C-alpha positions in Angstrom: 107.5 -19.5 -2.2 107.8 -22.9 -4.3 107.9 -26.3 -2.9 109.7 -29.1 -4.9 107.9 -32.4 -4.0 109.3 -35.8 -4.5 107.2 -36.9 -7.5 108.4 -36.3 -11.2 110.7 -33.5 -11.8 109.0 -30.8 -13.8 110.0 -30.5 -17.5 107.2 -28.1 -19.1 107.8 -24.4 -19.5 105.2 -23.2 -16.8 106.3 -25.2 -13.7 109.9 -24.6 -14.6 109.5 -21.0 -15.1 107.7 -20.7 -11.8 110.4 -22.7 -10.0 113.4 -20.7 -11.7 111.7 -17.4 -10.7 110.9 -18.3 -7.0 112.2 -16.1 -4.4 112.3 -19.0 -1.9 112.6 -22.7 -2.6 111.9 -25.3 -0.3 112.6 -28.9 -1.3 111.0 -31.9 0.3 113.7 -34.2 1.4 113.2 -36.6 -1.3 113.4 -34.1 -3.9 116.6 -32.4 -2.6 119.2 -34.6 -4.3 117.6 -34.1 -7.8 117.4 -30.4 -7.5 121.0 -30.1 -6.2 122.0 -32.1 -9.1 120.6 -29.6 -11.5 123.2 -26.9 -9.9 120.7 -25.2 -7.8 120.6 -24.9 -3.8 117.3 -24.8 -2.0 116.7 -22.3 0.7 115.4 -25.1 2.8 115.2 -28.8 2.8 112.1 -30.1 5.0 111.0 -33.7 5.6 111.5 -36.8 7.7 115.0 -37.0 6.4 114.7 -40.6 5.0 115.3 -39.8 1.4 118.3 -37.4 1.1 121.7 -38.8 0.6 124.1 -38.9 3.2 126.4 -36.7 1.2 123.8 -34.0 0.9 122.8 -34.4 4.3 126.4 -33.7 5.6 127.0 -30.9 3.0 123.6 -29.1 3.7 122.9 -29.8 7.1 122.5 -26.1 7.8 119.5 -26.0 5.4 117.9 -29.3 6.5 114.9 -29.1 8.9 114.1 -32.7 10.1 110.3 -33.4 11.3 110.3 -36.7 12.3 106.4 -37.2 12.9 104.7 -39.4 10.6 101.1 -38.2 10.7 101.8 -35.9 7.7 103.7 -36.4 4.5 106.8 -34.3 3.4 104.8 -32.0 1.1 102.6 -30.9 4.2 105.7 -30.5 6.5 107.0 -28.1 3.8 103.8 -26.2 3.7 103.8 -25.9 7.4 107.2 -24.8 7.5 106.6 -22.0 5.2 103.3 -21.0 6.8 105.4 -20.7 10.1 107.7 -18.4 8.4 104.8 -16.2 7.3 104.7 -17.4 3.6 101.3 -18.0 2.6 101.4 -17.9 -1.3 102.8 -21.2 -2.3 103.2 -23.0 -5.6 104.1 -26.8 -5.5 105.9 -28.5 -8.4 106.9 -32.3 -8.8 103.9 -33.4 -6.5 102.6 -35.9 -9.3 104.0 -38.9 -10.8 106.1 -41.9 -9.9 103.7 -43.2 -7.1 100.0 -42.8 -7.9 98.8 -43.1 -4.4 101.1 -40.1 -3.3 99.8 -38.2 -6.4 96.3 -38.5 -5.1 97.1 -37.7 -1.6 99.2 -34.7 -2.6 96.4 -33.3 -4.7 93.7 -34.0 -2.2 95.8 -32.2 0.5 95.4 -29.1 -1.3 92.0 -28.6 0.2 93.5 -28.9 3.9 96.1 -26.2 2.9 93.2 -23.9 1.7 91.5 -24.5 5.1 94.8 -23.4 6.8 94.6 -19.9 5.2 97.1 -20.6 2.6 97.0 -19.8 -1.0 98.3 -22.7 -2.9 98.4 -24.2 -6.4 100.1 -27.4 -7.7 101.7 -27.3 -11.2 102.4 -30.4 -13.3 103.7 -30.6 -16.7 100.1 -30.6 -18.1 98.2 -28.1 -16.0 97.4 -26.7 -12.5 95.3 -27.9 -9.6 93.6 -25.1 -7.7 91.7 -25.5 -4.3 88.7 -23.5 -4.1 85.9 -22.5 -1.8 82.8 -20.7 -2.6 82.4 -18.7 -5.8 85.4 -18.3 -8.2 86.1 -16.9 -11.5 88.8 -18.2 -13.7 90.4 -16.6 -16.8 90.4 -19.3 -19.7 90.2 -19.9 -23.3 87.6 -21.8 -25.4 88.2 -25.4 -25.5 90.5 -25.5 -22.5 90.2 -28.8 -20.5 88.7 -28.3 -17.1 88.0 -31.0 -14.2 86.4 -30.2 -10.8 86.8 -32.6 -7.7 84.1 -32.1 -5.2 85.7 -32.3 -1.7 82.8 -30.9 0.5 80.9 -28.5 -1.8 77.1 -28.3 -2.1 75.1 -26.3 -4.8 77.8 -26.8 -7.5 76.9 -24.5 -10.4 78.9 -23.0 -13.5 78.8 -20.6 -16.1 81.1 -20.9 -19.1 81.5 -24.6 -19.0 80.5 -26.9 -21.9 78.8 -29.3 -19.5 76.5 -28.4 -16.4 78.0 -29.5 -13.2 76.2 -30.7 -10.0 76.9 -31.9 -6.5 79.5 -34.7 -7.5 79.5 -37.8 -5.3 82.3 -39.6 -6.9 85.7 -38.1 -8.0 85.5 -39.0 -11.7 82.0 -37.1 -12.2 83.7 -33.7 -12.6 86.2 -34.7 -15.1 86.6 -33.9 -18.8 84.7 -30.6 -19.0 85.8 -27.8 -21.1 85.6 -24.0 -21.0 83.6 -22.2 -23.6 85.2 -18.7 -23.6 87.6 -16.4 -21.8 86.4 -17.2 -18.4 84.2 -19.5 -16.5 82.9 -19.3 -13.0 82.0 -22.0 -10.5 79.6 -21.3 -7.5 79.4 -23.5 -4.5 79.4 -23.8 -0.7 82.1 -25.6 0.3 85.5 -27.0 -1.0 86.5 -28.3 -4.4 89.4 -28.6 -6.5 89.7 -27.4 -10.3 92.2 -28.7 -12.7 93.0 -26.5 -15.7 95.1 -27.6 -18.5 97.7 -25.0 -19.7 
């Protein structure tokens, strides 16, 4: 399934292909108006209902799933909605841009979804955020830009990256690395998020 979040609408080939080929699309209510304006109808619209137009609220009321609680954001409400339907392979588009604080929050939440047993990736116009735990291998190409954000990992080590990694204690410390070949491996105990450019 694909979640369309309320940030910048995707314009790059990768996220647009993922969205257009999705078997099931959920819009956060803040993204529903834009998605519908492109001539598409989502399978569901999920959120607290504060951002969808009155016209679309009425026209698509049969698709609308209002979740009023404010302990989570609309992206998380959409993830939980899909998980309750048994859909656990999720791509998110439109989660970045517009509000930088929401961008950071949406990226950080990926680790929470991983702990829920959900395979999730967040695709931007420039690359993909992948929440990880333990040892992970990634297909890559020489020179591909890689950043690693430590959430709770210890013993961070890598093979196939230009610069060695360690147990980062600040978000910026794992940024601006590069792959040296066709794959790289990260070893750790705990959670981290990898960003790879296309």
